[in-house]
N, CA, C and O atoms as a GROMACS GRO file, in nm:
protein
  468
    1MET      N    1  -0.368   1.835  -0.091
    1MET     CA    2  -0.247   1.873  -0.161
    1MET      C    3  -0.248   1.814  -0.302
    1MET      O    4  -0.261   1.693  -0.320
    2LYS      N    5  -0.234   1.900  -0.400
    2LYS     CA    6  -0.226   1.853  -0.538
    2LYS      C    7  -0.081   1.818  -0.568
    2LYS      O    8   0.010   1.899  -0.552
    3LEU      N    9  -0.064   1.695  -0.612
    3LEU     CA   10   0.070   1.649  -0.649
    3LEU      C   11   0.101   1.687  -0.792
    3LEU      O   12   0.019   1.668  -0.882
    4THR      N   13   0.219   1.740  -0.812
    4THR     CA   14   0.264   1.760  -0.949
    4THR      C   15   0.304   1.624  -1.004
    4THR      O   16   0.337   1.534  -0.927
    5PRO      N   17   0.303   1.607  -1.134
    5PRO     CA   18   0.342   1.478  -1.190
    5PRO      C   19   0.482   1.433  -1.145
    5PRO      O   20   0.502   1.314  -1.119
    6ASP      N   21   0.578   1.526  -1.134
    6ASP     CA   22   0.712   1.482  -1.095
    6ASP      C   23   0.714   1.430  -0.952
    6ASP      O   24   0.783   1.332  -0.924
    7HIS      N   25   0.640   1.492  -0.860
    7HIS     CA   26   0.635   1.443  -0.722
    7HIS      C   27   0.559   1.311  -0.714
    7HIS      O   28   0.599   1.220  -0.640
    8PHE      N   29   0.451   1.299  -0.790
    8PHE     CA   30   0.374   1.175  -0.795
    8PHE      C   31   0.463   1.058  -0.839
    8PHE      O   32   0.463   0.953  -0.776
    9PHE      N   33   0.538   1.078  -0.946
    9PHE     CA   34   0.621   0.969  -0.996
    9PHE      C   35   0.742   0.943  -0.906
    9PHE      O   36   0.791   0.830  -0.902
   10ARG      N   37   0.789   1.045  -0.836
   10ARG     CA   38   0.895   1.021  -0.737
   10ARG      C   39   0.844   0.931  -0.626
   10ARG      O   40   0.915   0.841  -0.580
   11LEU      N   41   0.721   0.954  -0.581
   11LEU     CA   42   0.662   0.869  -0.478
   11LEU      C   43   0.646   0.725  -0.528
   11LEU      O   44   0.667   0.630  -0.453
   12LEU      N   45   0.609   0.710  -0.654
   12LEU     CA   46   0.593   0.577  -0.712
   12LEU      C   47   0.728   0.511  -0.743
   12LEU      O   48   0.736   0.390  -0.763
   13GLY      N   49   0.834   0.592  -0.749
   13GLY     CA   50   0.965   0.542  -0.788
   13GLY      C   51   1.033   0.453  -0.687
   13GLY      O   52   1.128   0.382  -0.721
   14ASP      N   53   0.987   0.455  -0.562
   14ASP     CA   54   1.046   0.368  -0.461
   14ASP      C   55   0.974   0.233  -0.465
   14ASP      O   56   0.851   0.230  -0.457
   15PRO      N   57   1.047   0.122  -0.476
   15PRO     CA   58   0.982  -0.010  -0.487
   15PRO      C   59   0.890  -0.044  -0.369
   15PRO      O   60   0.784  -0.102  -0.389
   16THR      N   61   0.929  -0.009  -0.249
   16THR     CA   62   0.845  -0.040  -0.132
   16THR      C   63   0.716   0.039  -0.137
   16THR      O   64   0.608  -0.016  -0.111
   17ARG      N   65   0.724   0.167  -0.168
   17ARG     CA   66   0.602   0.249  -0.178
   17ARG      C   67   0.512   0.198  -0.290
   17ARG      O   68   0.390   0.191  -0.274
   18LEU      N   69   0.570   0.163  -0.403
   18LEU     CA   70   0.491   0.112  -0.514
   18LEU      C   71   0.422  -0.018  -0.476
   18LEU      O   72   0.304  -0.037  -0.506
   19ARG      N   73   0.494  -0.108  -0.411
   19ARG     CA   74   0.434  -0.234  -0.369
   19ARG      C   75   0.320  -0.210  -0.271
   19ARG      O   76   0.217  -0.277  -0.279
   20CYS      N   77   0.337  -0.117  -0.178
   20CYS     CA   78   0.229  -0.081  -0.085
   20CYS      C   79   0.108  -0.032  -0.162
   20CYS      O   80  -0.004  -0.075  -0.136
   21LEU      N   81   0.130   0.059  -0.255
   21LEU     CA   82   0.020   0.116  -0.333
   21LEU      C   83  -0.052   0.010  -0.415
   21LEU      O   84  -0.175   0.012  -0.424
   22LEU      N   85   0.022  -0.082  -0.474
   22LEU     CA   86  -0.041  -0.186  -0.554
   22LEU      C   87  -0.128  -0.277  -0.468
   22LEU      O   88  -0.238  -0.315  -0.509
   23LEU      N   89  -0.080  -0.312  -0.349
   23LEU     CA   90  -0.161  -0.394  -0.260
   23LEU      C   91  -0.285  -0.318  -0.212
   23LEU      O   92  -0.394  -0.375  -0.204
   24LEU      N   93  -0.268  -0.190  -0.181
   24LEU     CA   94  -0.383  -0.110  -0.141
   24LEU      C   95  -0.483  -0.098  -0.256
   24LEU      O   96  -0.604  -0.104  -0.235
   25GLN      N   97  -0.432  -0.079  -0.376
   25GLN     CA   98  -0.518  -0.069  -0.494
   25GLN      C   99  -0.597  -0.199  -0.512
   25GLN      O  100  -0.715  -0.197  -0.545
   26SER      N  101  -0.532  -0.310  -0.490
   26SER     CA  102  -0.593  -0.440  -0.508
   26SER      C  103  -0.688  -0.478  -0.396
   26SER      O  104  -0.797  -0.531  -0.420
   27GLU      N  105  -0.647  -0.451  -0.272
   27GLU     CA  106  -0.722  -0.500  -0.156
   27GLU      C  107  -0.817  -0.398  -0.095
   27GLU      O  108  -0.904  -0.435  -0.016
   28GLY      N  109  -0.803  -0.273  -0.129
   28GLY     CA  110  -0.891  -0.169  -0.076
   28GLY      C  111  -0.836  -0.102   0.047
   28GLY      O  112  -0.807   0.018   0.044
   29GLU      N  113  -0.822  -0.175   0.154
   29GLU     CA  114  -0.772  -0.118   0.279
   29GLU      C  115  -0.690  -0.223   0.352
   29GLU      O  116  -0.730  -0.339   0.362
   30LEU      N  117  -0.574  -0.180   0.402
   30LEU     CA  118  -0.486  -0.272   0.474
   30LEU      C  119  -0.428  -0.204   0.596
   30LEU      O  120  -0.410  -0.082   0.599
   31CYS      N  121  -0.401  -0.284   0.696
   31CYS     CA  122  -0.336  -0.238   0.818
   31CYS      C  123  -0.184  -0.240   0.796
   31CYS      O  124  -0.133  -0.315   0.712
   32VAL      N  125  -0.116  -0.160   0.873
   32VAL     CA  126   0.032  -0.158   0.865
   32VAL      C  127   0.088  -0.298   0.885
   32VAL      O  128   0.180  -0.338   0.814
   33CYS      N  129   0.034  -0.373   0.981
   33CYS     CA  130   0.087  -0.507   1.008
   33CYS      C  131   0.068  -0.600   0.888
   33CYS      O  132   0.152  -0.687   0.864
   34GLU      N  133  -0.041  -0.583   0.814
   34GLU     CA  134  -0.062  -0.666   0.695
   34GLU      C  135   0.041  -0.633   0.589
   34GLU      O  136   0.096  -0.724   0.525
   35LEU      N  137   0.069  -0.506   0.568
   35LEU     CA  138   0.170  -0.466   0.471
   35LEU      C  139   0.309  -0.512   0.514
   35LEU      O  140   0.390  -0.552   0.430
   36THR      N  141   0.336  -0.507   0.642
   36THR     CA  142   0.466  -0.552   0.695
   36THR      C  143   0.489  -0.700   0.661
   36THR      O  144   0.597  -0.737   0.616
   37GLU      N  145   0.388  -0.780   0.684
   37GLU     CA  146   0.399  -0.924   0.655
   37GLU      C  147   0.406  -0.949   0.505
   37GLU      O  148   0.490  -1.027   0.458
   38ALA      N  149   0.319  -0.885   0.429
   38ALA     CA  150   0.314  -0.909   0.285
   38ALA      C  151   0.443  -0.872   0.215
   38ALA      O  152   0.487  -0.941   0.123
   39LEU      N  153   0.506  -0.762   0.258
   39LEU     CA  154   0.628  -0.715   0.194
   39LEU      C  155   0.755  -0.764   0.263
   39LEU      O  156   0.866  -0.735   0.219
   40GLU      N  157   0.738  -0.839   0.373
   40GLU     CA  158   0.853  -0.889   0.450
   40GLU      C  159   0.949  -0.775   0.483
   40GLU      O  160   1.070  -0.785   0.459
   41THR      N  161   0.894  -0.669   0.537
   41THR     CA  162   0.970  -0.548   0.567
   41THR      C  163   0.936  -0.504   0.708
   41THR      O  164   0.827  -0.532   0.758
   42SER      N  165   1.028  -0.436   0.772
   42SER     CA  166   1.007  -0.394   0.910
   42SER      C  167   0.894  -0.293   0.922
   42SER      O  168   0.867  -0.216   0.829
   43GLN      N  169   0.829  -0.293   1.036
   43GLN     CA  170   0.718  -0.200   1.060
   43GLN      C  171   0.763  -0.054   1.050
   43GLN      O  172   0.692   0.025   0.989
   44PRO      N  173   0.878  -0.015   1.108
   44PRO     CA  174   0.919   0.125   1.093
   44PRO      C  175   0.939   0.166   0.948
   44PRO      O  176   0.905   0.279   0.910
   45LYS      N  177   0.993   0.078   0.866
   45LYS     CA  178   1.015   0.111   0.725
   45LYS      C  179   0.882   0.128   0.652
   45LYS      O  180   0.864   0.222   0.576
   46ILE      N  181   0.789   0.036   0.675
   46ILE     CA  182   0.657   0.046   0.612
   46ILE      C  183   0.588   0.175   0.658
   46ILE      O  184   0.531   0.247   0.576
   47SER      N  185   0.593   0.202   0.788
   47SER     CA  186   0.527   0.323   0.841
   47SER      C  187   0.587   0.450   0.782
   47SER      O  188   0.515   0.545   0.753
   48ARG      N  189   0.718   0.451   0.764
   48ARG     CA  190   0.784   0.568   0.706
   48ARG      C  191   0.738   0.590   0.561
   48ARG      O  192   0.711   0.703   0.520
   49HIS      N  193   0.729   0.482   0.485
   49HIS     CA  194   0.684   0.493   0.346
   49HIS      C  195   0.536   0.534   0.339
   49HIS      O  196   0.497   0.614   0.254
   50LEU      N  197   0.455   0.479   0.427
   50LEU     CA  198   0.314   0.516   0.429
   50LEU      C  199   0.296   0.662   0.468
   50LEU      O  200   0.207   0.730   0.417
   51ALA      N  201   0.380   0.710   0.558
   51ALA     CA  202   0.374   0.852   0.596
   51ALA      C  203   0.406   0.940   0.475
   51ALA      O  204   0.341   1.043   0.455
   52SER      N  205   0.504   0.901   0.394
   52SER     CA  206   0.536   0.977   0.273
   52SER      C  207   0.418   0.978   0.176
   52SER      O  208   0.386   1.080   0.117
   53LEU      N  209   0.355   0.862   0.161
   53LEU     CA  210   0.240   0.852   0.071
   53LEU      C  211   0.121   0.933   0.124
   53LEU      O  212   0.048   0.994   0.046
   54ARG      N  213   0.103   0.933   0.255
   54ARG     CA  214  -0.006   1.011   0.315
   54ARG      C  215   0.021   1.161   0.299
   54ARG      O  216  -0.069   1.237   0.262
   55GLU      N  217   0.145   1.203   0.327
   55GLU     CA  218   0.181   1.344   0.312
   55GLU      C  219   0.168   1.389   0.167
   55GLU      O  220   0.134   1.504   0.141
   56GLY      N  221   0.194   1.299   0.074
   56GLY     CA  222   0.180   1.331  -0.068
   56GLY      C  223   0.037   1.326  -0.117
   56GLY      O  224   0.009   1.363  -0.231
   57GLY      N  225  -0.054   1.281  -0.031
   57GLY     CA  226  -0.195   1.277  -0.068
   57GLY      C  227  -0.239   1.154  -0.146
   57GLY      O  228  -0.350   1.150  -0.197
   58LEU      N  229  -0.151   1.053  -0.155
   58LEU     CA  230  -0.188   0.932  -0.229
   58LEU      C  231  -0.269   0.835  -0.147
   58LEU      O  232  -0.350   0.761  -0.202
   59VAL      N  233  -0.250   0.834  -0.016
   59VAL     CA  234  -0.326   0.744   0.070
   59VAL      C  235  -0.388   0.823   0.184
   59VAL      O  236  -0.342   0.931   0.220
   60SER      N  237  -0.493   0.768   0.238
   60SER     CA  238  -0.554   0.823   0.359
   60SER      C  239  -0.555   0.712   0.463
   60SER      O  240  -0.539   0.594   0.430
   61ASP      N  241  -0.573   0.750   0.587
   61ASP     CA  242  -0.570   0.650   0.692
   61ASP      C  243  -0.685   0.671   0.789
   61ASP      O  244  -0.748   0.776   0.793
   62ARG      N  245  -0.710   0.567   0.867
   62ARG     CA  246  -0.806   0.576   0.976
   62ARG      C  247  -0.754   0.489   1.090
   62ARG      O  248  -0.690   0.386   1.068
   63ARG      N  249  -0.782   0.533   1.209
   63ARG     CA  250  -0.737   0.460   1.327
   63ARG      C  251  -0.856   0.383   1.382
   63ARG      O  252  -0.968   0.433   1.391
   64GLN      N  253  -0.828   0.258   1.418
   64GLN     CA  254  -0.927   0.174   1.486
   64GLN      C  255  -0.856   0.111   1.604
   64GLN      O  256  -0.784   0.013   1.589
   65GLY      N  257  -0.877   0.168   1.721
   65GLY     CA  258  -0.803   0.123   1.839
   65GLY      C  259  -0.656   0.153   1.820
   65GLY      O  260  -0.618   0.267   1.793
   66GLN      N  261  -0.574   0.050   1.834
   66GLN     CA  262  -0.430   0.070   1.816
   66GLN      C  263  -0.383   0.049   1.673
   66GLN      O  264  -0.265   0.066   1.642
   67TRP      N  265  -0.476   0.012   1.584
   67TRP     CA  266  -0.440  -0.020   1.447
   67TRP      C  267  -0.466   0.099   1.356
   67TRP      O  268  -0.562   0.174   1.376
   68ILE      N  269  -0.381   0.114   1.256
   68ILE     CA  270  -0.400   0.218   1.155
   68ILE      C  271  -0.417   0.150   1.021
   68ILE      O  272  -0.333   0.070   0.979
   69PHE      N  273  -0.526   0.182   0.954
   69PHE     CA  274  -0.558   0.125   0.825
   69PHE      C  275  -0.537   0.230   0.716
   69PHE      O  276  -0.569   0.348   0.735
   70TYR      N  277  -0.483   0.186   0.603
   70TYR     CA  278  -0.454   0.275   0.490
   70TYR      C  279  -0.532   0.230   0.368
   70TYR      O  280  -0.563   0.112   0.351
   71ARG      N  281  -0.564   0.329   0.284
   71ARG     CA  282  -0.632   0.303   0.158
   71ARG      C  283  -0.589   0.412   0.058
   71ARG      O  284  -0.539   0.517   0.097
   72ILE      N  285  -0.610   0.385  -0.069
   72ILE     CA  286  -0.584   0.486  -0.171
   72ILE      C  287  -0.680   0.603  -0.144
   72ILE      O  288  -0.798   0.583  -0.119
   73HIS      N  289  -0.626   0.723  -0.149
   73HIS     CA  290  -0.708   0.840  -0.119
   73HIS      C  291  -0.819   0.853  -0.221
   73HIS      O  292  -0.797   0.844  -0.342
   74GLU      N  293  -0.940   0.873  -0.171
   74GLU     CA  294  -1.057   0.878  -0.259
   74GLU      C  295  -1.064   1.003  -0.345
   74GLU      O  296  -1.142   1.008  -0.440
   75ALA      N  297  -0.985   1.105  -0.314
   75ALA     CA  298  -0.991   1.231  -0.391
   75ALA      C  299  -0.876   1.245  -0.490
   75ALA      O  300  -0.844   1.356  -0.533
   76LEU      N  301  -0.813   1.134  -0.527
   76LEU     CA  302  -0.704   1.143  -0.626
   76LEU      C  303  -0.759   1.190  -0.760
   76LEU      O  304  -0.870   1.154  -0.799
   77PRO      N  305  -0.682   1.270  -0.830
   77PRO     CA  306  -0.723   1.308  -0.965
   77PRO      C  307  -0.734   1.185  -1.055
   77PRO      O  308  -0.666   1.084  -1.034
   78THR      N  309  -0.818   1.194  -1.154
   78THR     CA  310  -0.843   1.082  -1.244
   78THR      C  311  -0.715   1.027  -1.306
   78THR      O  312  -0.698   0.906  -1.317
   79TRP      N  313  -0.624   1.116  -1.346
   79TRP     CA  314  -0.502   1.069  -1.413
   79TRP      C  315  -0.418   0.985  -1.317
   79TRP      O  316  -0.353   0.890  -1.361
   80GLN      N  317  -0.416   1.018  -1.188
   80GLN     CA  318  -0.339   0.940  -1.092
   80GLN      C  319  -0.404   0.803  -1.068
   80GLN      O  320  -0.334   0.702  -1.058
   81VAL      N  321  -0.536   0.800  -1.060
   81VAL     CA  322  -0.608   0.674  -1.044
   81VAL      C  323  -0.581   0.584  -1.166
   81VAL      O  324  -0.562   0.464  -1.151
   82GLN      N  325  -0.580   0.644  -1.284
   82GLN     CA  326  -0.554   0.567  -1.406
   82GLN      C  327  -0.411   0.511  -1.407
   82GLN      O  328  -0.390   0.396  -1.446
   83VAL      N  329  -0.315   0.592  -1.364
   83VAL     CA  330  -0.176   0.545  -1.360
   83VAL      C  331  -0.163   0.428  -1.262
   83VAL      O  332  -0.100   0.327  -1.294
   84LEU      N  333  -0.222   0.442  -1.145
   84LEU     CA  334  -0.216   0.332  -1.047
   84LEU      C  335  -0.285   0.207  -1.100
   84LEU      O  336  -0.237   0.096  -1.078
   85GLY      N  337  -0.397   0.225  -1.169
   85GLY     CA  338  -0.467   0.111  -1.228
   85GLY      C  339  -0.383   0.041  -1.332
   85GLY      O  340  -0.379  -0.082  -1.338
   86GLU      N  341  -0.315   0.119  -1.414
   86GLU     CA  342  -0.228   0.060  -1.518
   86GLU      C  343  -0.108  -0.012  -1.454
   86GLU      O  344  -0.066  -0.118  -1.501
   87CYS      N  345  -0.053   0.048  -1.349
   87CYS     CA  346   0.059  -0.016  -1.278
   87CYS      C  347   0.015  -0.150  -1.220
   87CYS      O  348   0.086  -0.250  -1.231
   88LEU      N  349  -0.102  -0.152  -1.158
   88LEU     CA  350  -0.154  -0.276  -1.101
   88LEU      C  351  -0.176  -0.380  -1.210
   88LEU      O  352  -0.138  -0.496  -1.193
   89ALA      N  353  -0.237  -0.340  -1.320
   89ALA     CA  354  -0.261  -0.434  -1.430
   89ALA      C  355  -0.129  -0.491  -1.483
   89ALA      O  356  -0.121  -0.609  -1.515
   90ALA      N  357  -0.028  -0.407  -1.493
   90ALA     CA  358   0.102  -0.452  -1.543
   90ALA      C  359   0.174  -0.545  -1.445
   90ALA      O  360   0.249  -0.633  -1.486
   91GLN      N  361   0.150  -0.525  -1.317
   91GLN     CA  362   0.221  -0.603  -1.215
   91GLN      C  363   0.149  -0.730  -1.173
   91GLN      O  364   0.211  -0.816  -1.110
   92LYS      N  365   0.022  -0.744  -1.205
   92LYS     CA  366  -0.057  -0.857  -1.154
   92LYS      C  367   0.005  -0.993  -1.180
   92LYS      O  368  -0.011  -1.085  -1.100
   93LYS      N  369   0.076  -1.007  -1.289
   93LYS     CA  370   0.135  -1.137  -1.321
   93LYS      C  371   0.280  -1.149  -1.276
   93LYS      O  372   0.342  -1.254  -1.293
   94SER      N  373   0.335  -1.043  -1.220
   94SER     CA  374   0.475  -1.051  -1.177
   94SER      C  375   0.488  -1.143  -1.056
   94SER      O  376   0.398  -1.151  -0.972
   95SER      N  377   0.600  -1.211  -1.049
   95SER     CA  378   0.620  -1.304  -0.937
   95SER      C  379   0.625  -1.230  -0.803
   95SER      O  380   0.576  -1.282  -0.703
   96GLN      N  381   0.683  -1.112  -0.801
   96GLN     CA  382   0.691  -1.038  -0.674
   96GLN      C  383   0.552  -1.002  -0.623
   96GLN      O  384   0.524  -1.020  -0.504
   97TYR      N  385   0.466  -0.952  -0.709
   97TYR     CA  386   0.331  -0.916  -0.669
   97TYR      C  387   0.255  -1.040  -0.623
   97TYR      O  388   0.185  -1.036  -0.522
   98GLN      N  389   0.269  -1.150  -0.694
   98GLN     CA  390   0.201  -1.274  -0.655
   98GLN      C  391   0.251  -1.323  -0.519
   98GLN      O  392   0.172  -1.371  -0.438
   99GLN      N  393   0.381  -1.310  -0.494
   99GLN     CA  394   0.435  -1.349  -0.363
   99GLN      C  395   0.382  -1.258  -0.253
   99GLN      O  396   0.350  -1.306  -0.144
  100ASP      N  397   0.374  -1.128  -0.280
  100ASP     CA  398   0.319  -1.034  -0.182
  100ASP      C  399   0.175  -1.073  -0.147
  100ASP      O  400   0.138  -1.075  -0.030
  101LEU      N  401   0.094  -1.104  -0.248
  101LEU     CA  402  -0.044  -1.144  -0.224
  101LEU      C  403  -0.053  -1.275  -0.146
  101LEU      O  404  -0.137  -1.290  -0.058
  102LYS      N  405   0.035  -1.366  -0.178
  102LYS     CA  406   0.037  -1.496  -0.110
  102LYS      C  407   0.070  -1.477   0.038
  102LYS      O  408   0.004  -1.535   0.125
  103ARG      N  409   0.171  -1.396   0.067
  103ARG     CA  410   0.207  -1.370   0.208
  103ARG      C  411   0.094  -1.297   0.279
  103ARG      O  412   0.068  -1.323   0.397
  104LEU      N  413   0.029  -1.206   0.211
  104LEU     CA  414  -0.084  -1.135   0.270
  104LEU      C  415  -0.195  -1.234   0.305
  104LEU      O  416  -0.253  -1.226   0.413
  105GLY      N  417  -0.224  -1.325   0.215
  105GLY     CA  418  -0.327  -1.426   0.241
  105GLY      C  419  -0.290  -1.515   0.358
  105GLY      O  420  -0.376  -1.546   0.441
  106LYS      N  421  -0.164  -1.557   0.366
  106LYS     CA  422  -0.119  -1.640   0.478
  106LYS      C  423  -0.128  -1.564   0.608
  106LYS      O  424  -0.167  -1.620   0.711
  107GLN      N  425  -0.092  -1.436   0.605
  107GLN     CA  426  -0.097  -1.354   0.725
  107GLN      C  427  -0.240  -1.344   0.776
  107GLN      O  428  -0.264  -1.349   0.896
  108ARG      N  429  -0.332  -1.330   0.686
  108ARG     CA  430  -0.473  -1.317   0.725
  108ARG      C  431  -0.529  -1.445   0.782
  108ARG      O  432  -0.621  -1.442   0.863
  109LEU      N  433  -0.474  -1.559   0.742
  109LEU     CA  434  -0.520  -1.688   0.790
  109LEU      C  435  -0.448  -1.735   0.915
  109LEU      O  436  -0.499  -1.821   0.988
  110SER      N  437  -0.333  -1.680   0.941
  110SER     CA  438  -0.250  -1.726   1.052
  110SER      C  439  -0.308  -1.686   1.186
  110SER      O  440  -0.352  -1.573   1.206
  111THR      N  441  -0.308  -1.780   1.278
  111THR     CA  442  -0.348  -1.749   1.415
  111THR      C  443  -0.227  -1.714   1.501
  111THR      O  444  -0.243  -1.671   1.615
  112ASP      N  445  -0.108  -1.732   1.447
  112ASP     CA  446   0.014  -1.701   1.521
  112ASP      C  447   0.046  -1.554   1.522
  112ASP      O  448   0.117  -1.507   1.610
  113ILE      N  449  -0.006  -1.480   1.425
  113ILE     CA  450   0.028  -1.339   1.412
  113ILE      C  451  -0.083  -1.256   1.476
  113ILE      O  452  -0.199  -1.260   1.433
  114VAL      N  453  -0.045  -1.182   1.578
  114VAL     CA  454  -0.142  -1.096   1.644
  114VAL      C  455  -0.154  -0.969   1.561
  114VAL      O  456  -0.057  -0.895   1.541
  115CYS      N  457  -0.273  -0.947   1.513
  115CYS     CA  458  -0.294  -0.833   1.422
  115CYS      C  459  -0.434  -0.783   1.438
  115CYS      O  460  -0.511  -0.827   1.523
  116CYS      N  461  -0.465  -0.690   1.354
  116CYS     CA  462  -0.595  -0.624   1.355
  116CYS      C  463  -0.708  -0.716   1.312
  116CYS      O  464  -0.824  -0.688   1.342
  117ASN      N  465  -0.678  -0.823   1.244
  117ASN     CA  466  -0.784  -0.910   1.193
  117ASN      C  467  -0.831  -1.008   1.297
  117ASN      O  468  -0.920  -1.089   1.270
   0.00000   0.00000   0.00000
């Protein structure tokens, strides 16, 4: 599905979806549970936003057992990849992005959280 610019920017306009995309852009591939922990958001909410991003063609997914992993879709047009890259570069120093990364790192190290890792 080719996204028109207005639909692309509408998808980016939601803070939760944008935060998901920035983490995916930065980390490559993440499981729903990792995004849930990093964004401190409920699993149903994260899954709903990821479904919107998948339907819009911005992310692709793969299933591994009971886990679903998401990544930026490899067939995005160049202009969309550039926009996401610029968004990530602009957000890298923001406190919210740094907190999201910190929680993601803690989640990956934690033995208390049952997850895909």
